[in-house]
C-alpha positions as CSV (number, residue, x, y, z in Angstrom):
1,M,-9.6,0.1,8.6
2,A,-10.0,3.8,9.6
3,V,-11.1,7.0,8.7
4,L,-9.7,10.8,9.1
5,I,-12.4,13.2,10.5
6,I,-12.2,17.0,10.1
7,D,-14.5,18.7,12.5
8,V,-15.0,22.7,12.2
9,G,-16.8,23.9,14.9
10,T,-17.8,27.5,15.7
11,S,-14.4,28.2,17.9
12,S,-12.0,25.5,17.0
13,V,-11.1,23.2,14.3
14,R,-10.1,19.5,15.1
15,A,-8.8,16.5,13.5
16,A,-9.1,13.0,14.7
17,I,-8.9,8.9,13.6
18,V,-12.1,6.8,14.0
19,G,-11.8,3.2,13.5
20,P,-13.9,-0.3,14.0
21,E,-13.8,-0.1,17.5
22,A,-15.9,3.3,17.3
23,R,-13.3,5.4,19.1
24,V,-12.0,8.8,18.4
25,E,-8.3,8.7,18.8
26,H,-5.3,10.8,17.6
27,V,-7.2,14.1,18.2
28,H,-5.6,17.4,17.0
29,R,-7.1,20.8,17.9
30,R,-6.7,24.0,17.0
31,A,-8.5,27.3,18.4
32,L,-10.0,29.5,16.0
33,P,-12.8,32.0,17.8
34,P,-14.7,33.9,15.5
35,D,-14.1,37.7,15.5
36,V,-17.2,40.0,16.8
37,P,-16.0,43.5,15.1
38,M,-19.2,45.2,16.5
39,P,-22.5,43.7,18.4
40,G,-24.5,41.9,16.0
41,L,-21.5,40.9,13.5
42,V,-19.9,37.6,13.4
43,E,-17.4,36.9,11.3
44,F,-14.2,34.5,10.6
45,D,-11.2,34.4,8.5
46,A,-12.0,31.6,6.1
47,A,-8.5,31.2,4.7
48,K,-7.0,30.6,7.9
49,M,-10.2,28.1,8.9
50,A,-9.1,26.0,5.6
51,G,-5.2,26.3,6.9
52,A,-6.0,24.9,10.0
53,A,-8.0,22.2,9.0
54,L,-5.6,21.0,6.8
55,D,-2.7,21.4,9.2
56,V,-4.8,19.2,12.1
57,A,-5.5,16.6,9.3
58,A,-1.8,16.6,8.6
59,A,-1.3,15.9,12.2
60,A,-4.1,13.4,13.0
61,L,-2.4,11.5,9.8
62,A,1.0,11.3,11.3
63,D,0.1,9.8,14.3
64,A,-2.2,7.0,12.7
65,S,-0.8,3.5,12.3
66,S,-2.0,3.2,8.4
67,P,-3.7,5.5,6.0
68,P,-7.2,6.4,6.4
69,E,-9.8,4.3,4.1
70,A,-11.5,7.7,3.8
71,V,-12.2,11.2,5.2
72,G,-15.5,12.7,6.6
73,V,-16.0,16.6,7.2
74,T,-18.5,17.6,10.1
75,T,-18.8,21.5,10.3
76,Q,-20.7,24.4,11.9
77,R,-23.9,25.0,9.8
78,A,-25.3,27.7,8.2
79,S,-22.1,29.9,8.4
80,A,-21.6,31.4,4.7
81,V,-18.4,31.4,2.9
82,A,-17.9,33.3,-0.7
83,W,-14.9,32.7,-2.5
84,D,-13.3,33.4,-6.5
85,G,-13.8,30.1,-8.2
86,R,-10.7,30.7,-10.2
87,S,-8.2,31.5,-7.3
88,G,-10.3,29.9,-4.7
89,E,-9.3,33.1,-2.7
90,P,-12.3,34.5,-0.1
91,V,-14.0,37.4,-1.4
92,G,-15.3,38.6,1.8
93,P,-15.6,37.6,5.8
94,G,-16.8,34.4,6.3
95,I,-20.2,35.3,8.0
96,G,-20.8,33.1,11.5
97,W,-24.2,31.5,11.9
98,Q,-25.0,33.9,14.6
99,D,-24.4,36.9,12.8
100,L,-27.3,39.2,12.5
101,R,-26.5,41.5,9.7
102,T,-29.4,40.5,7.8
103,V,-32.2,40.9,10.1
104,G,-33.6,43.8,8.1
105,T,-33.5,42.0,5.1
106,C,-35.4,39.3,6.7
107,L,-38.2,41.4,8.0
108,D,-38.3,42.7,4.4
109,L,-38.4,39.5,3.1
110,Q,-41.7,38.3,5.4
111,G,-43.8,40.9,4.1
112,E,-43.3,39.4,0.7
113,G,-44.4,36.2,2.1
114,I,-40.8,34.8,2.1
115,R,-40.0,33.4,6.0
116,L,-36.0,33.6,6.3
117,S,-34.4,33.9,9.5
118,P,-31.1,36.1,9.9
119,S,-29.4,32.4,11.3
120,E,-29.9,30.9,8.1
121,S,-27.2,30.9,5.1
122,A,-29.5,32.6,2.3
123,T,-29.3,36.3,2.9
124,K,-25.5,35.9,4.2
125,F,-24.7,34.7,0.9
126,A,-26.8,37.4,-0.9
127,W,-24.8,40.0,1.6
128,L,-21.6,38.4,0.3
129,M,-22.5,38.5,-3.4
130,D,-23.5,42.2,-3.1
131,Q,-20.2,42.9,-2.1
132,V,-18.7,41.6,-5.3
133,E,-18.3,43.9,-8.7
134,R,-21.3,42.6,-10.8
135,S,-18.9,41.6,-13.6
136,E,-17.1,39.3,-11.4
137,R,-20.2,37.5,-9.9
138,E,-20.4,34.7,-12.2
139,H,-16.9,33.5,-11.0
140,V,-17.8,33.7,-7.3
141,R,-18.9,30.4,-5.4
142,V,-20.9,30.4,-2.2
143,G,-21.2,27.8,0.5
144,T,-21.1,26.7,4.0
145,V,-18.4,25.8,5.6
146,D,-18.2,22.0,4.5
147,S,-18.5,23.1,1.2
148,W,-15.4,25.6,1.5
149,I,-13.5,22.7,3.6
150,A,-14.4,19.9,1.0
151,W,-13.3,22.6,-2.0
152,H,-9.9,23.0,-0.2
153,L,-9.6,18.7,0.6
154,T,-10.3,18.4,-3.6
155,Q,-8.0,21.1,-4.6
156,G,-10.9,23.2,-5.9
157,K,-12.3,20.3,-8.2
158,L,-15.4,19.5,-6.3
159,H,-17.9,22.2,-4.8
160,V,-20.4,20.0,-2.8
161,T,-22.4,19.9,0.0
162,D,-24.9,17.7,1.8
163,P,-28.8,17.7,2.2
164,S,-27.9,18.3,6.2
165,N,-26.1,21.3,5.4
166,A,-28.2,22.4,2.4
167,G,-31.4,22.2,4.5
168,V,-30.6,24.8,6.5
169,T,-29.4,27.4,4.4
170,G,-33.1,28.3,3.8
171,L,-32.4,27.9,0.1
172,F,-33.5,24.2,-0.3
173,K,-36.8,22.7,-1.0
174,S,-38.6,21.5,2.0
175,D,-38.7,17.9,0.5
176,G,-35.0,17.9,0.1
177,T,-35.4,17.8,-3.6
178,G,-33.1,20.3,-4.5
179,W,-32.7,24.4,-4.6
180,N,-35.4,26.6,-4.3
181,E,-35.3,28.7,-7.6
182,D,-37.9,31.4,-6.3
183,H,-35.7,32.2,-3.0
184,L,-32.8,32.0,-5.4
185,D,-34.2,34.5,-7.7
186,R,-35.3,36.7,-4.9
187,L,-31.7,37.4,-3.4
188,N,-30.1,37.5,-7.0
189,L,-28.1,34.1,-6.5
190,T,-27.6,31.6,-9.1
191,A,-27.8,27.6,-8.7
192,A,-24.4,27.7,-10.6
193,S,-22.9,29.6,-7.6
194,L,-24.1,27.1,-5.3
195,P,-22.6,23.7,-4.5
196,R,-24.0,20.4,-5.9
197,V,-25.9,18.2,-3.6
198,V,-24.4,14.7,-2.6
199,D,-25.0,11.9,-0.2
200,S,-24.1,12.8,3.6
201,S,-22.2,9.2,3.3
202,G,-20.9,8.2,-0.1
203,L,-17.5,8.6,-2.3
204,V,-17.7,11.9,-3.5
205,G,-14.2,12.3,-5.0
206,P,-10.4,12.2,-3.9
207,A,-9.1,14.6,-1.1
208,D,-6.1,15.4,-3.2
209,A,-4.6,17.8,-0.7
210,L,-4.0,14.9,1.6
211,P,-1.0,12.3,1.4
212,G,-2.6,9.4,-0.9
213,S,-5.5,11.0,-1.7
214,P,-7.9,9.1,0.3
215,P,-12.0,9.9,-0.8
216,L,-14.1,12.2,0.6
217,A,-16.9,10.1,1.9
218,A,-18.7,11.9,4.3
219,L,-20.3,15.8,4.6
220,V,-22.8,16.6,7.4
221,G,-24.1,19.1,9.7
222,D,-22.7,19.1,13.3
223,Q,-25.8,18.5,15.1
224,Q,-26.8,15.4,12.7
225,A,-23.1,14.4,13.0
226,S,-23.9,14.1,17.2
227,L,-27.3,12.3,16.4
228,M,-25.4,9.7,14.4
229,G,-22.7,9.7,16.8
230,Q,-25.1,9.0,19.6
231,A,-26.3,6.1,17.4
232,C,-30.1,7.7,17.2
233,T,-30.7,6.0,14.0
234,R,-34.3,5.0,14.5
235,A,-37.8,6.6,14.7
236,G,-37.8,8.2,18.5
237,Q,-34.4,8.4,19.2
238,A,-33.3,11.6,20.6
239,K,-30.0,13.2,21.7
240,A,-29.2,16.6,23.1
241,T,-26.1,18.5,23.0
242,F,-25.2,21.1,25.6
243,G,-22.5,23.1,24.4
244,T,-22.5,27.1,24.4
245,G,-26.5,26.6,23.4
246,G,-28.2,23.5,23.3
247,M,-29.5,21.4,20.5
248,L,-31.8,18.6,21.1
249,D,-32.5,16.4,17.7
250,V,-34.8,13.5,17.3
251,C,-34.7,11.2,14.4
252,L,-37.8,10.4,12.7
253,G,-36.8,7.9,10.1
254,D,-38.2,8.1,6.3
255,Q,-41.4,10.2,7.6
256,R,-40.6,13.8,7.5
257,A,-42.4,16.3,10.0
258,S,-45.8,17.4,9.6
259,F,-44.6,20.9,9.7
260,T,-42.8,22.6,7.1
261,A,-41.4,25.6,9.1
262,R,-41.6,25.8,12.7
263,G,-43.9,23.3,14.3
264,P,-46.7,24.3,16.8
265,S,-44.1,23.8,19.8
266,G,-41.0,25.4,18.4
267,C,-39.3,22.6,17.0
268,F,-38.1,22.6,13.0
269,P,-37.7,19.8,10.4
270,I,-34.3,19.0,9.6
271,I,-32.6,16.6,7.3
272,A,-30.8,14.2,9.2
273,W,-28.7,12.4,6.6
274,Q,-28.8,10.9,2.9
275,R,-27.6,7.5,2.2
276,G,-27.9,6.1,-1.5
277,G,-30.2,9.1,-2.1
278,T,-32.6,8.3,0.4
279,I,-33.0,11.0,3.2
280,T,-33.4,10.4,6.8
281,W,-35.5,13.1,8.4
282,G,-35.4,14.6,12.0
283,A,-36.5,17.4,14.0
284,E,-34.7,20.1,16.2
285,A,-35.3,22.1,19.4
286,I,-32.9,24.9,20.1
287,M,-31.9,26.4,23.5
288,L,-29.8,29.8,23.0
289,A,-28.1,29.5,26.1
290,A,-26.7,26.6,27.7
291,G,-22.9,26.5,28.7
292,S,-23.0,30.6,27.9
293,A,-25.1,30.6,31.0
294,V,-22.3,29.3,33.1
295,D,-19.3,31.5,31.2
296,W,-21.4,34.1,32.7
297,L,-21.1,32.9,36.0
298,V,-17.3,32.8,35.5
299,E,-16.7,35.6,33.4
300,D,-19.0,38.4,34.2
301,L,-20.3,37.7,37.9
302,G,-17.0,36.2,39.0
303,L,-19.0,33.6,41.4
304,I,-16.6,30.9,40.1
305,R,-13.0,30.6,38.4
306,S,-14.2,28.3,35.6
307,S,-17.0,26.2,34.2
308,A,-15.6,23.2,35.5
309,E,-15.6,24.6,38.8
310,S,-19.6,24.8,39.0
311,E,-20.0,21.0,39.3
312,A,-18.3,21.1,42.9
313,V,-19.8,24.6,44.0
314,A,-23.1,23.3,42.9
315,A,-22.7,20.2,45.1
316,Q,-22.0,22.2,48.2
317,C,-26.1,22.5,48.9
318,D,-28.5,19.9,48.1
319,D,-30.9,22.2,46.5
320,T,-31.3,25.5,45.2
321,G,-32.7,27.0,48.3
322,G,-36.3,28.1,46.3
323,V,-34.1,30.1,44.0
324,V,-35.1,29.7,40.1
325,A,-32.5,31.0,37.5
326,V,-33.7,31.4,34.0
327,P,-30.8,31.5,31.5
328,A,-32.5,33.5,28.9
329,L,-29.7,35.6,28.4
330,L,-30.3,35.9,24.5
331,G,-34.3,35.2,24.7
332,F,-35.9,32.0,24.4
333,G,-35.5,29.5,21.9
334,T,-37.8,26.6,21.6
335,P,-40.7,26.3,22.6
336,Q,-41.5,30.2,23.0
337,W,-39.3,31.8,20.5
338,D,-39.5,34.9,22.3
339,F,-36.5,37.1,21.5
340,G,-37.4,39.9,24.2
341,A,-37.2,37.4,27.1
342,R,-34.3,38.0,29.2
343,G,-32.4,36.3,32.0
344,A,-33.9,36.3,35.4
345,I,-33.0,35.3,39.1
346,F,-36.4,34.6,41.3
347,G,-36.5,33.3,44.9
348,L,-33.6,35.2,46.5
349,T,-33.4,35.5,50.2
350,R,-30.9,36.7,52.8
351,G,-30.0,33.0,53.1
352,S,-29.1,32.7,49.3
353,G,-25.5,32.1,48.8
354,R,-23.1,31.5,45.7
355,A,-23.5,27.6,45.8
356,H,-27.5,28.2,45.5
357,I,-27.3,30.3,42.3
358,V,-24.6,28.5,40.5
359,R,-26.9,25.5,41.2
360,A,-30.0,27.4,40.4
361,V,-28.0,28.2,36.9
362,L,-27.4,24.7,36.2
363,E,-31.0,23.6,36.8
364,G,-32.3,26.2,34.7
365,V,-30.2,25.0,31.7
366,A,-31.5,21.4,32.7
367,Q,-35.1,22.7,33.3
368,S,-34.7,24.4,29.8
369,G,-33.8,21.0,28.2
370,A,-36.7,19.4,29.7
371,D,-38.7,22.0,27.6
372,L,-36.9,21.0,24.3
373,L,-37.7,17.1,25.0
374,E,-41.4,18.1,25.6
375,A,-41.4,20.1,22.8
376,A,-40.0,17.7,20.2
377,E,-42.7,15.1,21.6
378,R,-45.5,17.2,20.9
379,D,-44.3,18.3,17.5
380,T,-43.4,14.9,16.4
381,G,-46.0,12.8,18.2
382,L,-43.1,10.4,19.2
383,P,-42.6,9.6,22.6
384,I,-38.7,9.9,23.8
385,D,-38.2,7.1,26.4
386,H,-34.8,8.1,27.3
387,L,-32.4,11.2,25.9
388,R,-28.7,10.5,25.0
389,V,-26.5,13.5,25.9
390,D,-23.2,15.1,24.8
391,G,-21.2,18.3,25.1
392,G,-19.1,20.2,27.6
393,M,-22.1,20.4,30.1
394,S,-22.7,16.3,30.3
395,A,-18.9,16.0,32.0
396,N,-21.2,17.8,34.8
397,S,-22.9,15.2,37.4
398,V,-25.2,18.2,38.9
399,F,-26.2,19.2,35.9
400,V,-26.8,15.5,34.4
401,Q,-28.7,14.6,37.2
402,A,-30.8,17.8,37.2
403,L,-31.5,17.0,33.6
404,A,-32.7,13.6,34.4
405,D,-34.8,14.7,37.2
406,A,-36.4,17.8,35.4
407,C,-37.1,15.3,32.3
408,A,-38.2,12.4,34.5
409,R,-36.4,9.8,32.4
410,P,-32.9,8.2,32.3
411,V,-30.2,10.1,30.7
412,E,-27.6,7.9,28.9
413,L,-24.0,10.0,28.6
414,S,-22.1,9.5,25.3
415,P,-19.0,7.7,25.6
416,E,-17.5,10.6,23.5
417,L,-17.7,13.9,25.0
418,E,-18.3,15.5,21.8
419,A,-20.0,12.9,19.6
420,T,-20.0,15.0,16.2
421,A,-16.2,13.5,15.1
422,L,-17.5,9.6,15.7
423,G,-20.9,10.5,13.6
424,A,-18.7,11.8,11.0
425,G,-16.7,8.7,11.2
426,F,-19.8,6.3,11.2
427,L,-21.1,8.1,8.0
428,A,-17.7,7.8,6.2
429,G,-16.7,4.3,7.5
430,M,-20.6,3.1,5.9
431,A,-19.3,4.5,2.5
432,V,-16.4,2.3,2.4
433,G,-17.6,-0.6,4.3
434,I,-16.5,-0.7,7.8
435,W,-20.2,-0.4,9.0
436,S,-22.6,-1.9,6.9
437,G,-25.4,0.8,7.8
438,P,-27.0,2.4,10.4
439,D,-28.4,-0.8,11.9
440,E,-24.9,-1.8,12.8
441,V,-24.0,1.4,14.2
442,A,-26.9,1.4,16.5
443,K,-25.3,-1.9,18.0
444,T,-22.2,0.1,18.8
445,W,-23.9,2.4,21.3
446,S,-22.4,1.9,24.9
447,P,-23.1,4.8,27.2
448,R,-20.4,5.6,29.7
449,A,-22.8,6.0,32.4
450,V,-26.8,6.1,32.6
451,V,-28.3,8.6,35.2
452,E,-32.0,7.7,36.3
453,P,-34.3,10.5,37.3
454,S,-33.6,10.7,41.6
455,G,-37.4,11.1,42.4
456,K,-37.2,14.3,43.7
457,E,-39.6,16.9,43.1
458,N,-38.9,18.4,39.6
459,H,-40.5,21.8,39.9
460,R,-41.8,22.2,36.6
461,D,-44.9,24.2,37.6
462,R,-42.3,26.6,39.6
463,W,-40.0,26.5,36.7
464,R,-43.0,27.6,34.1
465,Q,-43.9,30.3,36.3
466,A,-40.5,31.9,36.3
467,V,-40.4,31.3,32.5
468,D,-43.7,33.5,32.1
469,R,-42.1,36.5,34.3
470,A,-38.7,36.5,32.2
471,A,-40.8,36.5,29.0
472,A,-41.4,39.7,26.7
473,W,-39.2,41.9,28.9
474,Y,-38.6,43.8,25.3
475,P,-41.8,43.9,23.7
476,E,-40.7,45.2,20.8
477,L,-38.3,42.1,20.3
478,T,-40.8,39.7,21.2
479,A,-42.9,40.9,18.2
480,I,-40.2,39.7,15.8
481,S,-40.5,36.2,14.8
482,F,-38.5,34.4,12.3
C-alpha cells in the first residue's frame, strides 16, 4: 500500500510515492520559479503549474511498483489563482504569497477595522476578480494553489480546499467554522466563488486525471504538512523548517491559541489539520530570511561559490571572532515584526576574514531560530523541550550545531530533508487506513541525527544588542503593521 503525493512549492513542483515504511521514494521534480515583473510583484503561470503537477505525478506513478491507494496534495500557502469555472482557464496571473501589490488595500482596510496582510490571499483574490468583466464574475472561481491542483486532478469536478489552507487566506473565521461573510462582502467576493472546505485527511473524490482514478485523500498547507511529516502530533511538539525563510510551527492539539490574530510575541494561530471534522490547532513563528541570507553570500557578495560551500568555509574557524550578522534582509518577522529593520554586520576588525563572516551569517540565522522558539513558548505557554528540523539548511552541520547552541536544547534532524511530502503522505494514508491516526504516525519518528548543545556560550545577549541596533532603520516602514 502506498500513496502518491504532489508537492507544489514556491519554486518547484515535485511528486513522490510514500509507502507504509514512511519513506519518500520515486521523487520527480520540475523547477517552476515565480516571475518578478517588477519589485514587489510575484507571479506564476498557473496553467504551467497544473501541467507540471500532472507530469511529475505521471512520472512518479510510472516508477511505482503498484497503483497508489490515494493521492495527497501539499502546497505553498496563500498564493492565489482565479479561473473560469466553465473552461478551467486562468483569468489572470497566479499571484504569489510574497506579492505586495495589495499593500495599499490592506492599509485602507485597517482604517475600517479590518486587519488583513498582503501575504494573505484575501486581497489577492479581490484584485484578480477586479480584472474580470462584471458580467463574467459569476463564472470565476478563486482559490489557493491546493484548490487549483485539486480542480485539475478531478478534471474540474471539485472546487475544494482544507482548513490549513483556508485559515491563511484572511477570509476564514478564526474558530475554523467557515468563510467570513463580512470580509467577503467588503472585498466584493462571494462564497460561490470560493472552494468548499473539506477535511485535510479524508476521502474527497476521484482524481480522474490520473490512471485508475485513485481517491484524492489529503489537502494540506506546506508548513502544516512538515509538522505532520516530523510527527509533531502532540501539544508542545515543534518543528522548524529552514528554507528560503524559516517557519517554526508548534502543535497545540485541540486547544486553539488564546490570541485571534498575532500573539504578543509575534506568533500566529494556525489550523494544523482537520480529520473527521475535528481541528488540530497550531501556532506559527516566521523568519523572513534564512537560506536567502546564505544565497546573498553567494550571489551578491561572492564570498562562496554555493550555499553548500558555506558549511566548509564556516568550519575553517572555531567561532566568528566577535562578528555578529543580523540577517534582516527583508526586515524582522517574529517576534518584532519590523519591516523597517535591515541586515547588519557588527564587530568587524582587521582580523575578520571570509570564514568569520560566513560563519556569522549561519549563526545569525540560528539565533533568529532561537528567537522563534522563545516567542512560540511565550505565546503558547507550552515548553518546547526539543526542536525537530527540516529544510535545506538542516544539511549544514555548522548551522545545526549553532541552532542547538542558541536554543540551548537538542535539535532532532528529520530523516527527510523536506518533510512536506511525508506529512501529506501520512494524512492521505490515514484516510485509507495505512496509518490508523496521529498516534501511530508519532511512532514512526526516527531522526537521522540528534544534535545536542555543545555547552559553549550562546551569546544571546550580544545577539539581542545587535538586533536592537538593526531595528527601525527605515522608521516609516517600521510604522507599518499587518
